[in-house]
C-alpha positions in Angstrom: -14.4 -20.6 13.2 -10.3 -21.4 14.7 -8.8 -18.3 16.8 -5.7 -18.0 18.4 -6.2 -16.8 21.3 -3.0 -17.5 22.9 -0.3 -14.9 23.7 -1.0 -12.4 21.1 1.6 -12.5 17.7 4.3 -9.6 18.1 4.2 -8.9 14.4 1.7 -10.6 11.9 2.8 -9.6 7.8 -0.1 -9.3 5.2 1.1 -10.8 1.9 4.4 -12.8 1.5 6.4 -11.4 -1.3 10.1 -10.9 -1.8 9.2 -7.0 1.1 7.7 -9.4 4.0 9.9 -12.1 3.1 12.4 -10.1 3.7 11.3 -9.0 7.1 10.6 -12.5 8.2 14.2 -13.2 7.1 16.0 -10.4 9.3 12.9 -11.1 11.9 13.6 -14.7 12.5 15.3 -16.0 15.7 15.5 -12.1 16.5 14.8 -11.4 20.6 12.1 -9.3 21.7 11.8 -6.8 24.5 12.0 -9.5 27.3 12.3 -12.6 26.6 12.0 -14.9 24.1 12.1 -14.5 20.1 10.1 -12.1 18.3 6.7 -13.8 17.5 6.1 -13.6 14.1 3.4 -15.2 11.7 3.0 -14.2 7.7 -0.3 -15.3 5.3 -0.6 -15.5 1.8 -3.2 -16.5 -0.1 -1.1 -18.5 -2.5 -0.2 -21.6 -2.2 3.3 -21.2 -2.5 5.8 -17.9 -3.2 5.7 -16.8 -6.5 7.9 -13.7 -8.1 6.2 -12.7 -11.2 6.8 -16.3 -12.8 5.1 -15.1 -16.3 7.9 -13.1 -16.9 10.9 -15.1 -16.0 12.0 -15.2 -19.1 14.9 -17.2 -20.4 18.0 -15.0 -19.7 15.7 -11.9 -18.7 17.9 -10.3 -15.4 17.5 -8.5 -12.5 18.0 -4.9 -12.7 19.4 -4.0 -9.4 22.8 -6.5 -8.2 22.4 -9.3 -6.1 23.7 -7.4 -2.7 20.1 -6.5 -3.5 18.6 -9.6 -2.0 16.2 -10.3 1.3 18.7 -9.3 3.5 22.5 -8.4 2.8 22.1 -4.8 2.7 21.2 -4.9 6.5 23.0 -8.1 7.3 26.1 -9.9 5.1 26.1 -12.1 7.8 22.7 -13.2 7.6 22.1 -16.9 6.6 19.5 -16.1 4.9 21.7 -14.3 1.9 22.3 -14.9 -1.8 25.5 -15.8 -1.4 24.8 -18.2 1.2 21.8 -19.9 -0.7 24.5 -20.6 -3.4 27.0 -22.0 -1.2 23.9 -24.3 0.3 23.5 -25.4 -3.5 27.0 -25.8 -3.9 27.1 -23.2 -6.5 29.1 -20.5 -4.9 32.8 -21.3 -7.1 30.2 -21.1 -10.3 28.9 -18.1 -9.5 32.8 -16.7 -8.9 33.8 -17.6 -12.6 30.7 -16.3 -13.7 31.5 -12.9 -12.5 27.6 -11.6 -12.7 26.6 -8.5 -11.2 23.1 -8.6 -12.1 21.8 -12.1 -11.6 18.7 -14.0 -14.1 15.6 -13.1 -12.8 14.5 -17.1 -12.1 17.4 -17.7 -10.4 16.1 -14.7 -7.8 13.0 -16.7 -7.5 14.7 -19.9 -6.8 16.5 -18.0 -4.1 13.5 -16.6 -2.6 11.9 -19.9 -2.8 14.2 -21.4 -0.8 14.1 -19.1 1.6 10.4 -19.1 2.1 10.7 -23.2 2.4 12.9 -22.7 5.3 11.3 -19.8 7.6 8.9 -20.8 9.9 5.7 -19.3 10.6 5.0 -18.5 6.8 2.0 -19.5 6.1 0.6 -20.0 2.4 -2.9 -21.3 1.3 -4.4 -18.4 4.1 -6.3 -15.7 2.4 -6.4 -12.5 4.9 -10.1 -11.3 4.7 -10.1 -8.4 7.3 -8.3 -6.7 10.1 -9.6 -4.5 12.7 -8.3 -3.2 16.2 -9.5 -4.3 19.6 -9.4 -1.7 22.0 -10.2 -4.0 25.1 -7.2 -6.1 24.4 -4.7 -4.1 22.6 -4.4 -5.6 19.3 -5.3 -6.1 15.9 -7.8 -9.1 14.9 -6.7 -11.0 12.2 -9.1 -12.6 10.3 -8.3 -15.2 7.2 -9.6 -18.1 5.2 -7.6 -21.0 4.7 -7.8 -22.4 1.0 -7.5 -25.6 -1.3 -5.5 -25.5 -4.3 -8.4 -24.6 -5.8 -8.6 -21.7 -4.1 -12.1 -23.2 -2.0 -12.5 -22.4 1.6 -11.2 -25.0 4.0 -11.6 -23.2 7.3 -11.9 -19.9 8.6 -9.6 -18.7 11.3 -8.5 -15.4 13.2 -5.3 -14.6 14.6 -4.2 -11.5 16.9 -1.2 -9.8 17.1 0.5 -6.3 18.4 1.4 -5.3 14.6 0.9 -5.4 11.5 3.3 -5.3 7.9 1.3 -4.6 4.7 3.0 -6.5 1.7 0.2 -6.9 -0.7 2.0 -5.7 -3.4 0.8 -4.1 -6.4 -1.7 -6.0 -9.6 -1.6 -6.4 -13.3 -3.0 -2.6 -14.8 -5.2 -3.3 -17.8 -5.7 0.7 -19.1 -10.0 0.9 -19.8 -10.0 0.6 -23.4 -8.6 -3.1 -23.3 -10.2 -4.6 -20.2 -13.2 -4.9 -22.0 -11.0 -7.6 -24.6 -8.5 -9.0 -21.6 -11.5 -10.3 -20.4 -12.5 -12.5 -23.3 -10.7 -15.5 -24.3 -11.3 -15.6 -27.8 -8.3 -13.7 -29.2 -5.2 -13.3 -26.7 -4.8 -10.5 -24.6 -3.2 -10.7 -22.1 -0.9 -8.7 -19.3 3.0 -9.6 -19.2 2.6 -10.7 -15.8 0.7 -13.9 -17.7 2.9 -14.0 -20.6 5.3 -17.1 -20.0 1.7 -18.9 -19.4 0.8 -17.6 -23.1 3.2 -17.5 -24.9 2.8 -20.5 -27.0 -0.3 -19.1 -28.4 0.8 -16.0 -28.8 3.6 -17.4 -31.0 1.1 -19.2 -33.0 -0.4 -15.8 -34.4 0.2 -14.4 -37.5 0.7 -10.8 -35.9 1.4 -9.7 -32.4 1.3 -6.3 -30.9 3.4 -5.3 -27.7 1.8 -2.3 -26.0 4.1 -0.6 -23.6 7.4 1.0 -23.4 9.3 -0.2 -20.1 11.4 -2.8 -19.8 8.6 -5.6 -19.6 7.8 -5.0 -23.0 11.1 -4.9 -24.3 11.9 -8.5 -23.0 8.4 -9.7 -24.4 9.7 -8.0 -27.6 12.9 -9.3 -27.5 11.7 -13.2 -26.6 9.0 -12.3 -29.7 11.4 -11.5 -32.0 13.6 -14.2 -31.5 11.2 -16.9 -31.6 9.6 -15.8 -34.7 11.4 -16.5 -38.2 13.1 -13.8 -40.4 11.5 -11.9 -42.7 8.1 -13.5 -41.1 8.2 -11.0 -37.0 4.9 -10.5 -38.0 5.4 -7.5 -34.7 4.5 -4.1 -33.6 5.7 -2.7 -30.7 3.8 0.2 -29.0 3.9 3.2 -27.0 2.9 6.3 -25.6 6.3 7.7 -24.0 7.9 9.8 -26.9 10.7 7.1 -27.4 11.7 4.0 -25.9 14.0 5.6 -24.0 16.6 4.0 -21.3 16.7 3.9 -17.5 18.2 6.3 -16.3 21.4 4.2 -14.3 23.9 6.5 -14.1 25.8 6.2 -10.6 24.7 9.5 -9.0 21.2 8.9 -10.5 21.1 5.5 -8.6 21.3 7.5 -5.3 17.5 8.4 -5.8 17.3 4.7 -4.3 18.8 5.3 -0.8 17.9 5.6 2.6 18.9 9.7 2.1 16.8 10.3 -0.7 13.6 8.3 1.2 14.0 10.8 3.9 14.4 13.5 2.1 11.5 13.0 -0.2 9.6 12.2 3.2 10.0 15.5 4.2 9.0 17.5 1.2 5.5 19.0 1.1 2.8 16.7 0.2 1.9 18.7 -3.5 6.0 19.0 -4.1 6.0 15.0 -3.5 3.1 14.4 -6.0 4.4 16.7 -8.7 7.7 14.7 -8.4 6.2 11.3 -8.7 5.6 11.1 -12.3 8.5 13.0 -13.2 11.2 10.5 -12.5 9.2 7.9 -14.1 12.6 6.9 -16.3 14.6 6.1 -12.7 11.9 3.6 -12.9 10.1 2.5 -16.0 12.6 3.1 -18.9 14.4 0.3 -20.1 18.3 -0.7 -19.4 20.6 -0.4 -22.2 21.9 -3.8 -22.3 18.1 -4.7 -23.4 18.0 -1.6 -25.6 21.2 -3.2 -27.7 20.1 -6.7 -27.7 16.8 -5.7 -29.9 18.6 -3.6 -31.9 21.0 -6.1 -32.9 18.5 -8.7 -33.4 16.8 -6.5 -35.9 20.0 -5.7 -37.3 20.9 -8.9 -37.8 17.6 -9.6 -39.7 18.8 -6.7 -42.2 22.4 -8.3 -42.8 21.0 -10.2 -46.5 18.8 -6.8 -47.6 15.2 -5.5 -46.2 14.1 -4.7 -43.2 12.8 -7.2 -40.5 8.8 -7.0 -40.4 8.5 -5.6 -37.1 7.5 -2.5 -36.3 8.5 0.2 -33.2 6.4 3.5 -32.8 6.8 5.7 -29.1 4.3 8.2 -29.1 1.1 6.6 -29.3 -1.9 5.6 -27.3 -4.6 3.3 -27.6 -8.1 5.3 -27.6 -10.6 2.2 -28.2 -10.2 -1.1 -29.3 -12.8 -3.6 -30.4 -13.2 -7.2 -31.9 -13.0 -8.1 -35.7 -15.4 -11.2 -35.8 -13.9 -13.9 -33.5 -10.1 -14.0 -34.3 -8.4 -10.5 -34.6 -8.5 -6.9 -32.5 -8.6 -3.7 -34.1 -6.5 -0.9 -32.2 -7.7 2.7 -32.6 -4.5 4.2 -32.1 -3.5 8.4 -32.0 -0.4 9.9 -32.5 0.5 12.2 -29.5 2.8 14.7 -30.8 1.4 14.3 -34.6 -2.4 14.7 -33.7 -3.5 12.0 -36.0 -4.9 8.5 -36.1 -5.0 5.4 -37.2 -6.4 1.9 -36.9 -4.4 -1.2 -36.4 -5.5 -5.0 -37.0 -3.9 -8.0 -35.0 -4.0 -11.1 -34.1 -2.6 -11.0 -30.3 -2.1 -8.3 -27.5 0.5 -8.4 -24.5 -0.1 -5.2 -22.7 2.7 -4.7 -20.9 1.1 -1.6 -19.1 2.6 -2.5 -15.6 1.1 -2.6 -12.2 -0.6 -0.2 -9.6 -1.1 -0.6 -5.7 -3.2 -3.1 -4.7 -6.4 -1.2 -2.4 -6.3 -1.5 0.8 -10.4 0.2 1.7 -11.7 -3.6 1.7 -9.0 -5.2 3.8 -8.5 -2.2 6.4 -12.4 -1.3 6.1 -12.3 -2.3 9.6 -9.4 0.6 10.9 -10.9 3.0 8.9 -12.3 5.3 11.8 -8.4 4.8 12.8 -6.5 6.1 9.6 -5.7 9.5 9.2 -5.1 10.2 5.3 -4.0 13.0 3.4 -5.6 15.2 1.7 -6.1 12.6 -1.6 -7.8 10.1 0.7 -4.6 7.9 1.0 -3.1 6.8 4.4 -0.2 9.3 5.8 2.5 6.9 6.4 5.4 8.4 8.9 9.0 8.4 8.3 8.9 4.9 10.2 7.3 3.3 7.7 3.7 2.9 9.8 0.6 4.4 9.1 -0.8 7.4 11.0 -3.2 5.8 13.5 -5.7 7.6 16.0 -3.6 7.9 19.6 -6.0 5.4 21.1 -4.4 2.2 19.1 -1.0 1.7 20.7 0.1 -0.8 17.6 1.8 -0.4 14.2 0.6 -1.1 10.8 4.0 -0.8 8.9 3.8 -0.7 4.8 5.8 -2.4 2.6 5.5 -0.7 -1.3 2.9 1.0 -1.0 4.0 4.1 0.3 5.5 5.9 -2.6 3.4 8.8 -2.3 5.0 9.5 1.0 8.3 7.7 0.3 9.2 8.0 -3.3 10.2 6.1 -6.2 12.4 3.7 -4.4 9.5 1.7 -2.5 8.9 -0.9 -5.1 13.1 -1.4 -5.4 14.3 -4.3 -4.1 17.7 -2.6 -3.4 15.6 -0.6 -0.5 13.7 -4.2 1.2 16.4 -5.0 3.2 16.9 -1.4 4.6 13.0 -0.7 5.3 12.9 -4.1 7.2 15.5 -3.3 9.2 13.9 -0.1 10.2 11.0 -1.6 10.8 12.4 -4.1 12.9 14.4 -1.6 14.6 11.1 0.5 15.6 9.3 -2.3 16.5 11.5 -3.9 19.2 12.5 -0.5 20.6 16.2 -1.3 20.0 18.8 -1.2 17.6 19.6 -4.7 15.8 20.4 -3.7 12.6 22.3 -0.3 13.0 21.5 1.9 10.1 24.2 4.1 8.5 24.2 7.7 8.8 24.7 8.2 5.2 24.0 6.6 2.3 24.7 8.8 -0.5 27.2 11.4 -1.9 24.5 13.6 -3.5 23.0 16.0 -0.6 19.3 15.8 -1.6 18.4 19.5 -0.4 19.9 22.6 1.3 20.6 21.9 4.9 18.8 25.0 6.4 21.7 26.3 8.6 24.2 28.7 7.6 27.3 26.7 6.4 30.9 29.1 6.7 33.9 28.0 4.9 37.1 29.2 4.9 38.1 32.0 2.5 40.9 31.2 0.2 43.3 34.7 -0.2 41.7 36.9 -3.0 38.6 35.3 -3.5 35.3 37.1 -3.6 32.5 36.1 -1.3 29.0 36.3 -3.4 26.9 39.1 -3.0 23.8 38.1 -1.1 20.6 40.1 -1.2 19.2 39.5 2.4 14.9 40.3 1.9 
């Protein structure tokens, strides 16, 4: 095993997705307390940067404006901004005339790859295996395996750091009834995260079922619909939700993705936070209105000459069980949640747009378990500075990126808060304020200020009667 016994890093990031890439970009060239730049290193088991490659469907756009890049909302003058990427690629004027506020996903992926290829200290092909606290040196020990293109181990290594940033992201979620089918190769039952890798095979199926009512399900359904001949679409789209609902995209609704709301949410009692998160699904799990309109337009176009397209869209349905019919088909056992009725659907391919779940941290952080402080549900407690709450004997910090929805709310996985959170982490880590944070970010005032407010009383206005216990 190779071990780096020199001075420990100031920060080691585990995972290189958009959030830790944002952190690496804002940390690049940043001075630490005393002399020298902040010493950072980031590790990811993949061979290069990849952002949802299976969903880079032609024409699919981000659901956040281009200003929600890796750095702009913390440092608009950063050389790692999306606008500077366009300038370096000599595409700034075409973008200017395109007048696009929401860029294509493929363009966002290309931008992130551009950043990842230029920032030093990013180690791809390195799988982090374990993390421990070394109380004698007051550092974290990070064990990793260097892997080749086939994922085989090439070398073992260890590095040391004063602080960690966890950005291991989320994993595709496959509902229990469908897991045996997804694991067998005979009939294509794939998660939408792998859609483009299997697109040609799925297009060749006589009948395709898409399961899931979010943006990914809508984009996959629309792509399949556009690619299949009129009258022979052979498509079914199922969803558990009561309708194919639009995402909450009103201006005031979007203020749930501001630092103001994040701070408000964090200060709420744990039981209140746990009730709020599932009730706010439409803030991030709905479908954008343009995609809904495009689906309806495509279906309408196919009905212009009479008849209806061979496409069934049914919300309010759950998949109870599933099984194979011979070796070429899948049978889904369905239940309509409102009617209480049951039915069966035979299909030739299934695309599961069933979302993602936070990756479990248990095995990775097993060495830190004695130091971790957890809530009543066994989840890590995370403070208002995005740090895991650890035993006071641990002098370092473990920052969390997109693993703190239970403490920071629906904005945790949102790209629009990436730069703000990275800046907040670096402000805490350096003990300075290299990235000043805005005092206020929303017109909405979330919650009541417990101080008593007074305002001038206009002539003739009656004060409300307030009963005191």
